[in-house]
C-alpha positions, 0 to 999 in steps of 0.5 A: 678139083683143079683150080683152073677147070673148076669155072670150066665145069660150072651148070647153068642156072636159069630163072625166070627172065632167062627163058620164056615158053614155046607156042605150040599147036594146042587142042585146048580151045578155051582157057574155061577148059583148062583146070588148074586143081595140084596137089599141096601135098599127098592130100591136099588137094587146091583148086589153083596152082598158087599161095601166099607166102608164110611171111609177117607182112603175107597170111595171117588169118585174113589172107588164108580165109581170103585164099582159102574160099578161091580154092587156095591153102594160106600158111599162117607165119610163125613170127608170133607167139605161140597163142597169137598164131594158133589163135590165127588159125582157129580163127580160121577154122571158125569162120565158116562153122555153120552151126554156130555151137556158141551164138551170142546170149542173152539173159532174160533180165538183161536190158536195152543198154546191155543188148546195146553194149553187145551189138557194139562189142560182136557186131550182131544185132539178134540174139537167142536168150537163154536161162542159167541153164542155157535152156532157150526162151525166146529170140531179140532180133532188132526188130524187137528194140528198134523203136524201144526208147527206155534203156532199162527196158528188159529183154523178156518184155522185147523178145520173142519167146520160144513158144512162138520159135521154130527150132530145130534138134541139135542133130539137124544136117544141112540140108534139113536145115535149108529145108525148114529156113526156105518154106518157113521163111526163116533167117536163124534156125535155133538147134536145141536138144530133148530137153530144151537147152541150147545146142547151136543156131544156124543161120541163113546168112551163112548159109547162102555165103557158104553156097555162093562159095564152090570152090572153097578149100574145105576140110572134111566138116566142111570148115576152111583149110589152113597151115601154119610154120614152125621152126627148129629149134627152141619151142616148135615142138610146143608150137606144133602141138598147140597147132595141132590140137587147133586142127591145122591142115598142114605145118611147115618147117619153115627154115632158110637152108633145110638142107641141114642136119637139125632141120631133117632131125626135126622134120622126124621127129614131127612126123613121128609126133603127129603122123596124122598131119601134112608136113611141108619142108622147105626151104631146098634147092638140090636133088640131093636135099629133097632127098634126105627130105624126102627119105624123113617123111614130108609130105610136100618140099618148098623149093627157093633159096633168095629168090624172093623180090626181098631176099637178099640171101644171095648178096649176103651170102653169095648162095643160092641156084637160080629159081628155075634150075633149083624147082627142075632138078628138085622136081625130077627127084620129087616125081620119082614119089609122086612128092608134091613140089612148091616153087616159092618165091620169084614169081612176080606175074602169071607168066612167071607162075607158067613158068615155074609150074612148067619147070616141075612145081605143083604150086606156086608160093609168092610174096611180092603178088599177094603183099599190097592186098587189102587182107595182107596185114602189111602196114597201108601207107600213103605217098603223094596220093598213092597208095602202097602197104609195107612188105618186107623179107622173114629175115629182116630186122623188122622180123626178128624184132617182131619175134620178140614182141610176146617174149624177152627182146634180149634173147635176140642175139645183136649179130641178129639185129646187125645181120639180115637176109632180107629188105624192107620195101613197099608195094602197090596197094592192089584192093582184094585178094579175090580180084587179083587171083581173078585176074591171076588165073586168066594169064596162067589158063591163057599161057595153058593154052598157048603150051597145049595143056589141059592140066598141070600134068599137060604142060610138064610134059608138054612145056618147051623153053627158051633162052632169051637174050637182054634184047629179048627181056626188053621185047616182052616187055612194054618198049619203045612207047611213052607209058601211060598207065597200066590196066 
């Protein structure tokens, strides 16, 4: 290109604060009429259109469990050992097993001292009692031992024997179990095989909690859904294989520059090896990258080169595309073949999520919005009576060190420690994530109603953007008042 014309033909790139959505005549009578369900991949449908970032100060099992209960999906970060990442996935998959196939048990010759030890170890106060062949002999609850003082008293002397228990067969369904628990006013229902050996356990508490979360994102077996991240070099195939064995629902090929030969090759290999697992690829910022990823076999793409609040890719490398422009360009390509688009990074408010969706995204991923919540694994810090949580980018020196906690630190090249594309920060503590989700959904559905959209598909069709000047940005937030407190 002629050096005199190179800057005369530059495209315009816009991001969240550069634009607003124009209100239109709306058929939406109430925010409750808005349906924000959306596809994360070809086969995974979310109840809400935003998910937490797969960062080591944002998403581990606690976050994944909490957001799955609200209809979202957590993707476990890849900066643990393979064993630890697999365990995080397993924690999510088994947290809502309505049938406890391996309940905590005691032998009849155990003592009250053993019982107290198990209470402290497993945080449970009721135990099934079995023999060496796992045959059910009885149940021990707090009512059986609450007044017992002798630590040597045997479980066999305190338990309620099996002859006085109500049990059910191993293949009892949830509905059948609910009926028995209700009619017999039971808290626990042991399941047994024909020979009397223990098969599992239903508890009223677990069933009540299960039914209190009607929007939870569950697989075909009723377990919470969860994703996990892998890289494209080193142990990535072994990691992916172990995660698939743990029944992960989605694999995310997670690299800073997804439009690279080795990334595309890794996606092809993973899709061929694990054709039944949903595969997300990222990160990208152009239509050409989307086209290559789609051809390689992804079920969704993740968009964002450097828009995150703790990402310094653009300042360190000079590379990136303003997020809304990137999302729109990629979405045009992906919409041709029905591949969902995940806008990753830069969204700080519910309004930003609406803008990203209006630009063509199907789902928005955010680290900033989730990092300050109780379930985020970042360390909690109190400064001058205000509580914060640690939040840092995935390419910081701290994350680089964390990757090697379970391995050989010397494997890190010196330049990997000295060159980073992420910042370390503190974010205000926000409390439990479910409350943050409810507040955010209120803003999102309000934005939809202004745009005359009942669904995300309506928003894609109806959205009209307007460019905003710097003074327009100022006008859009608090101005010309003394700021007292937030609500």
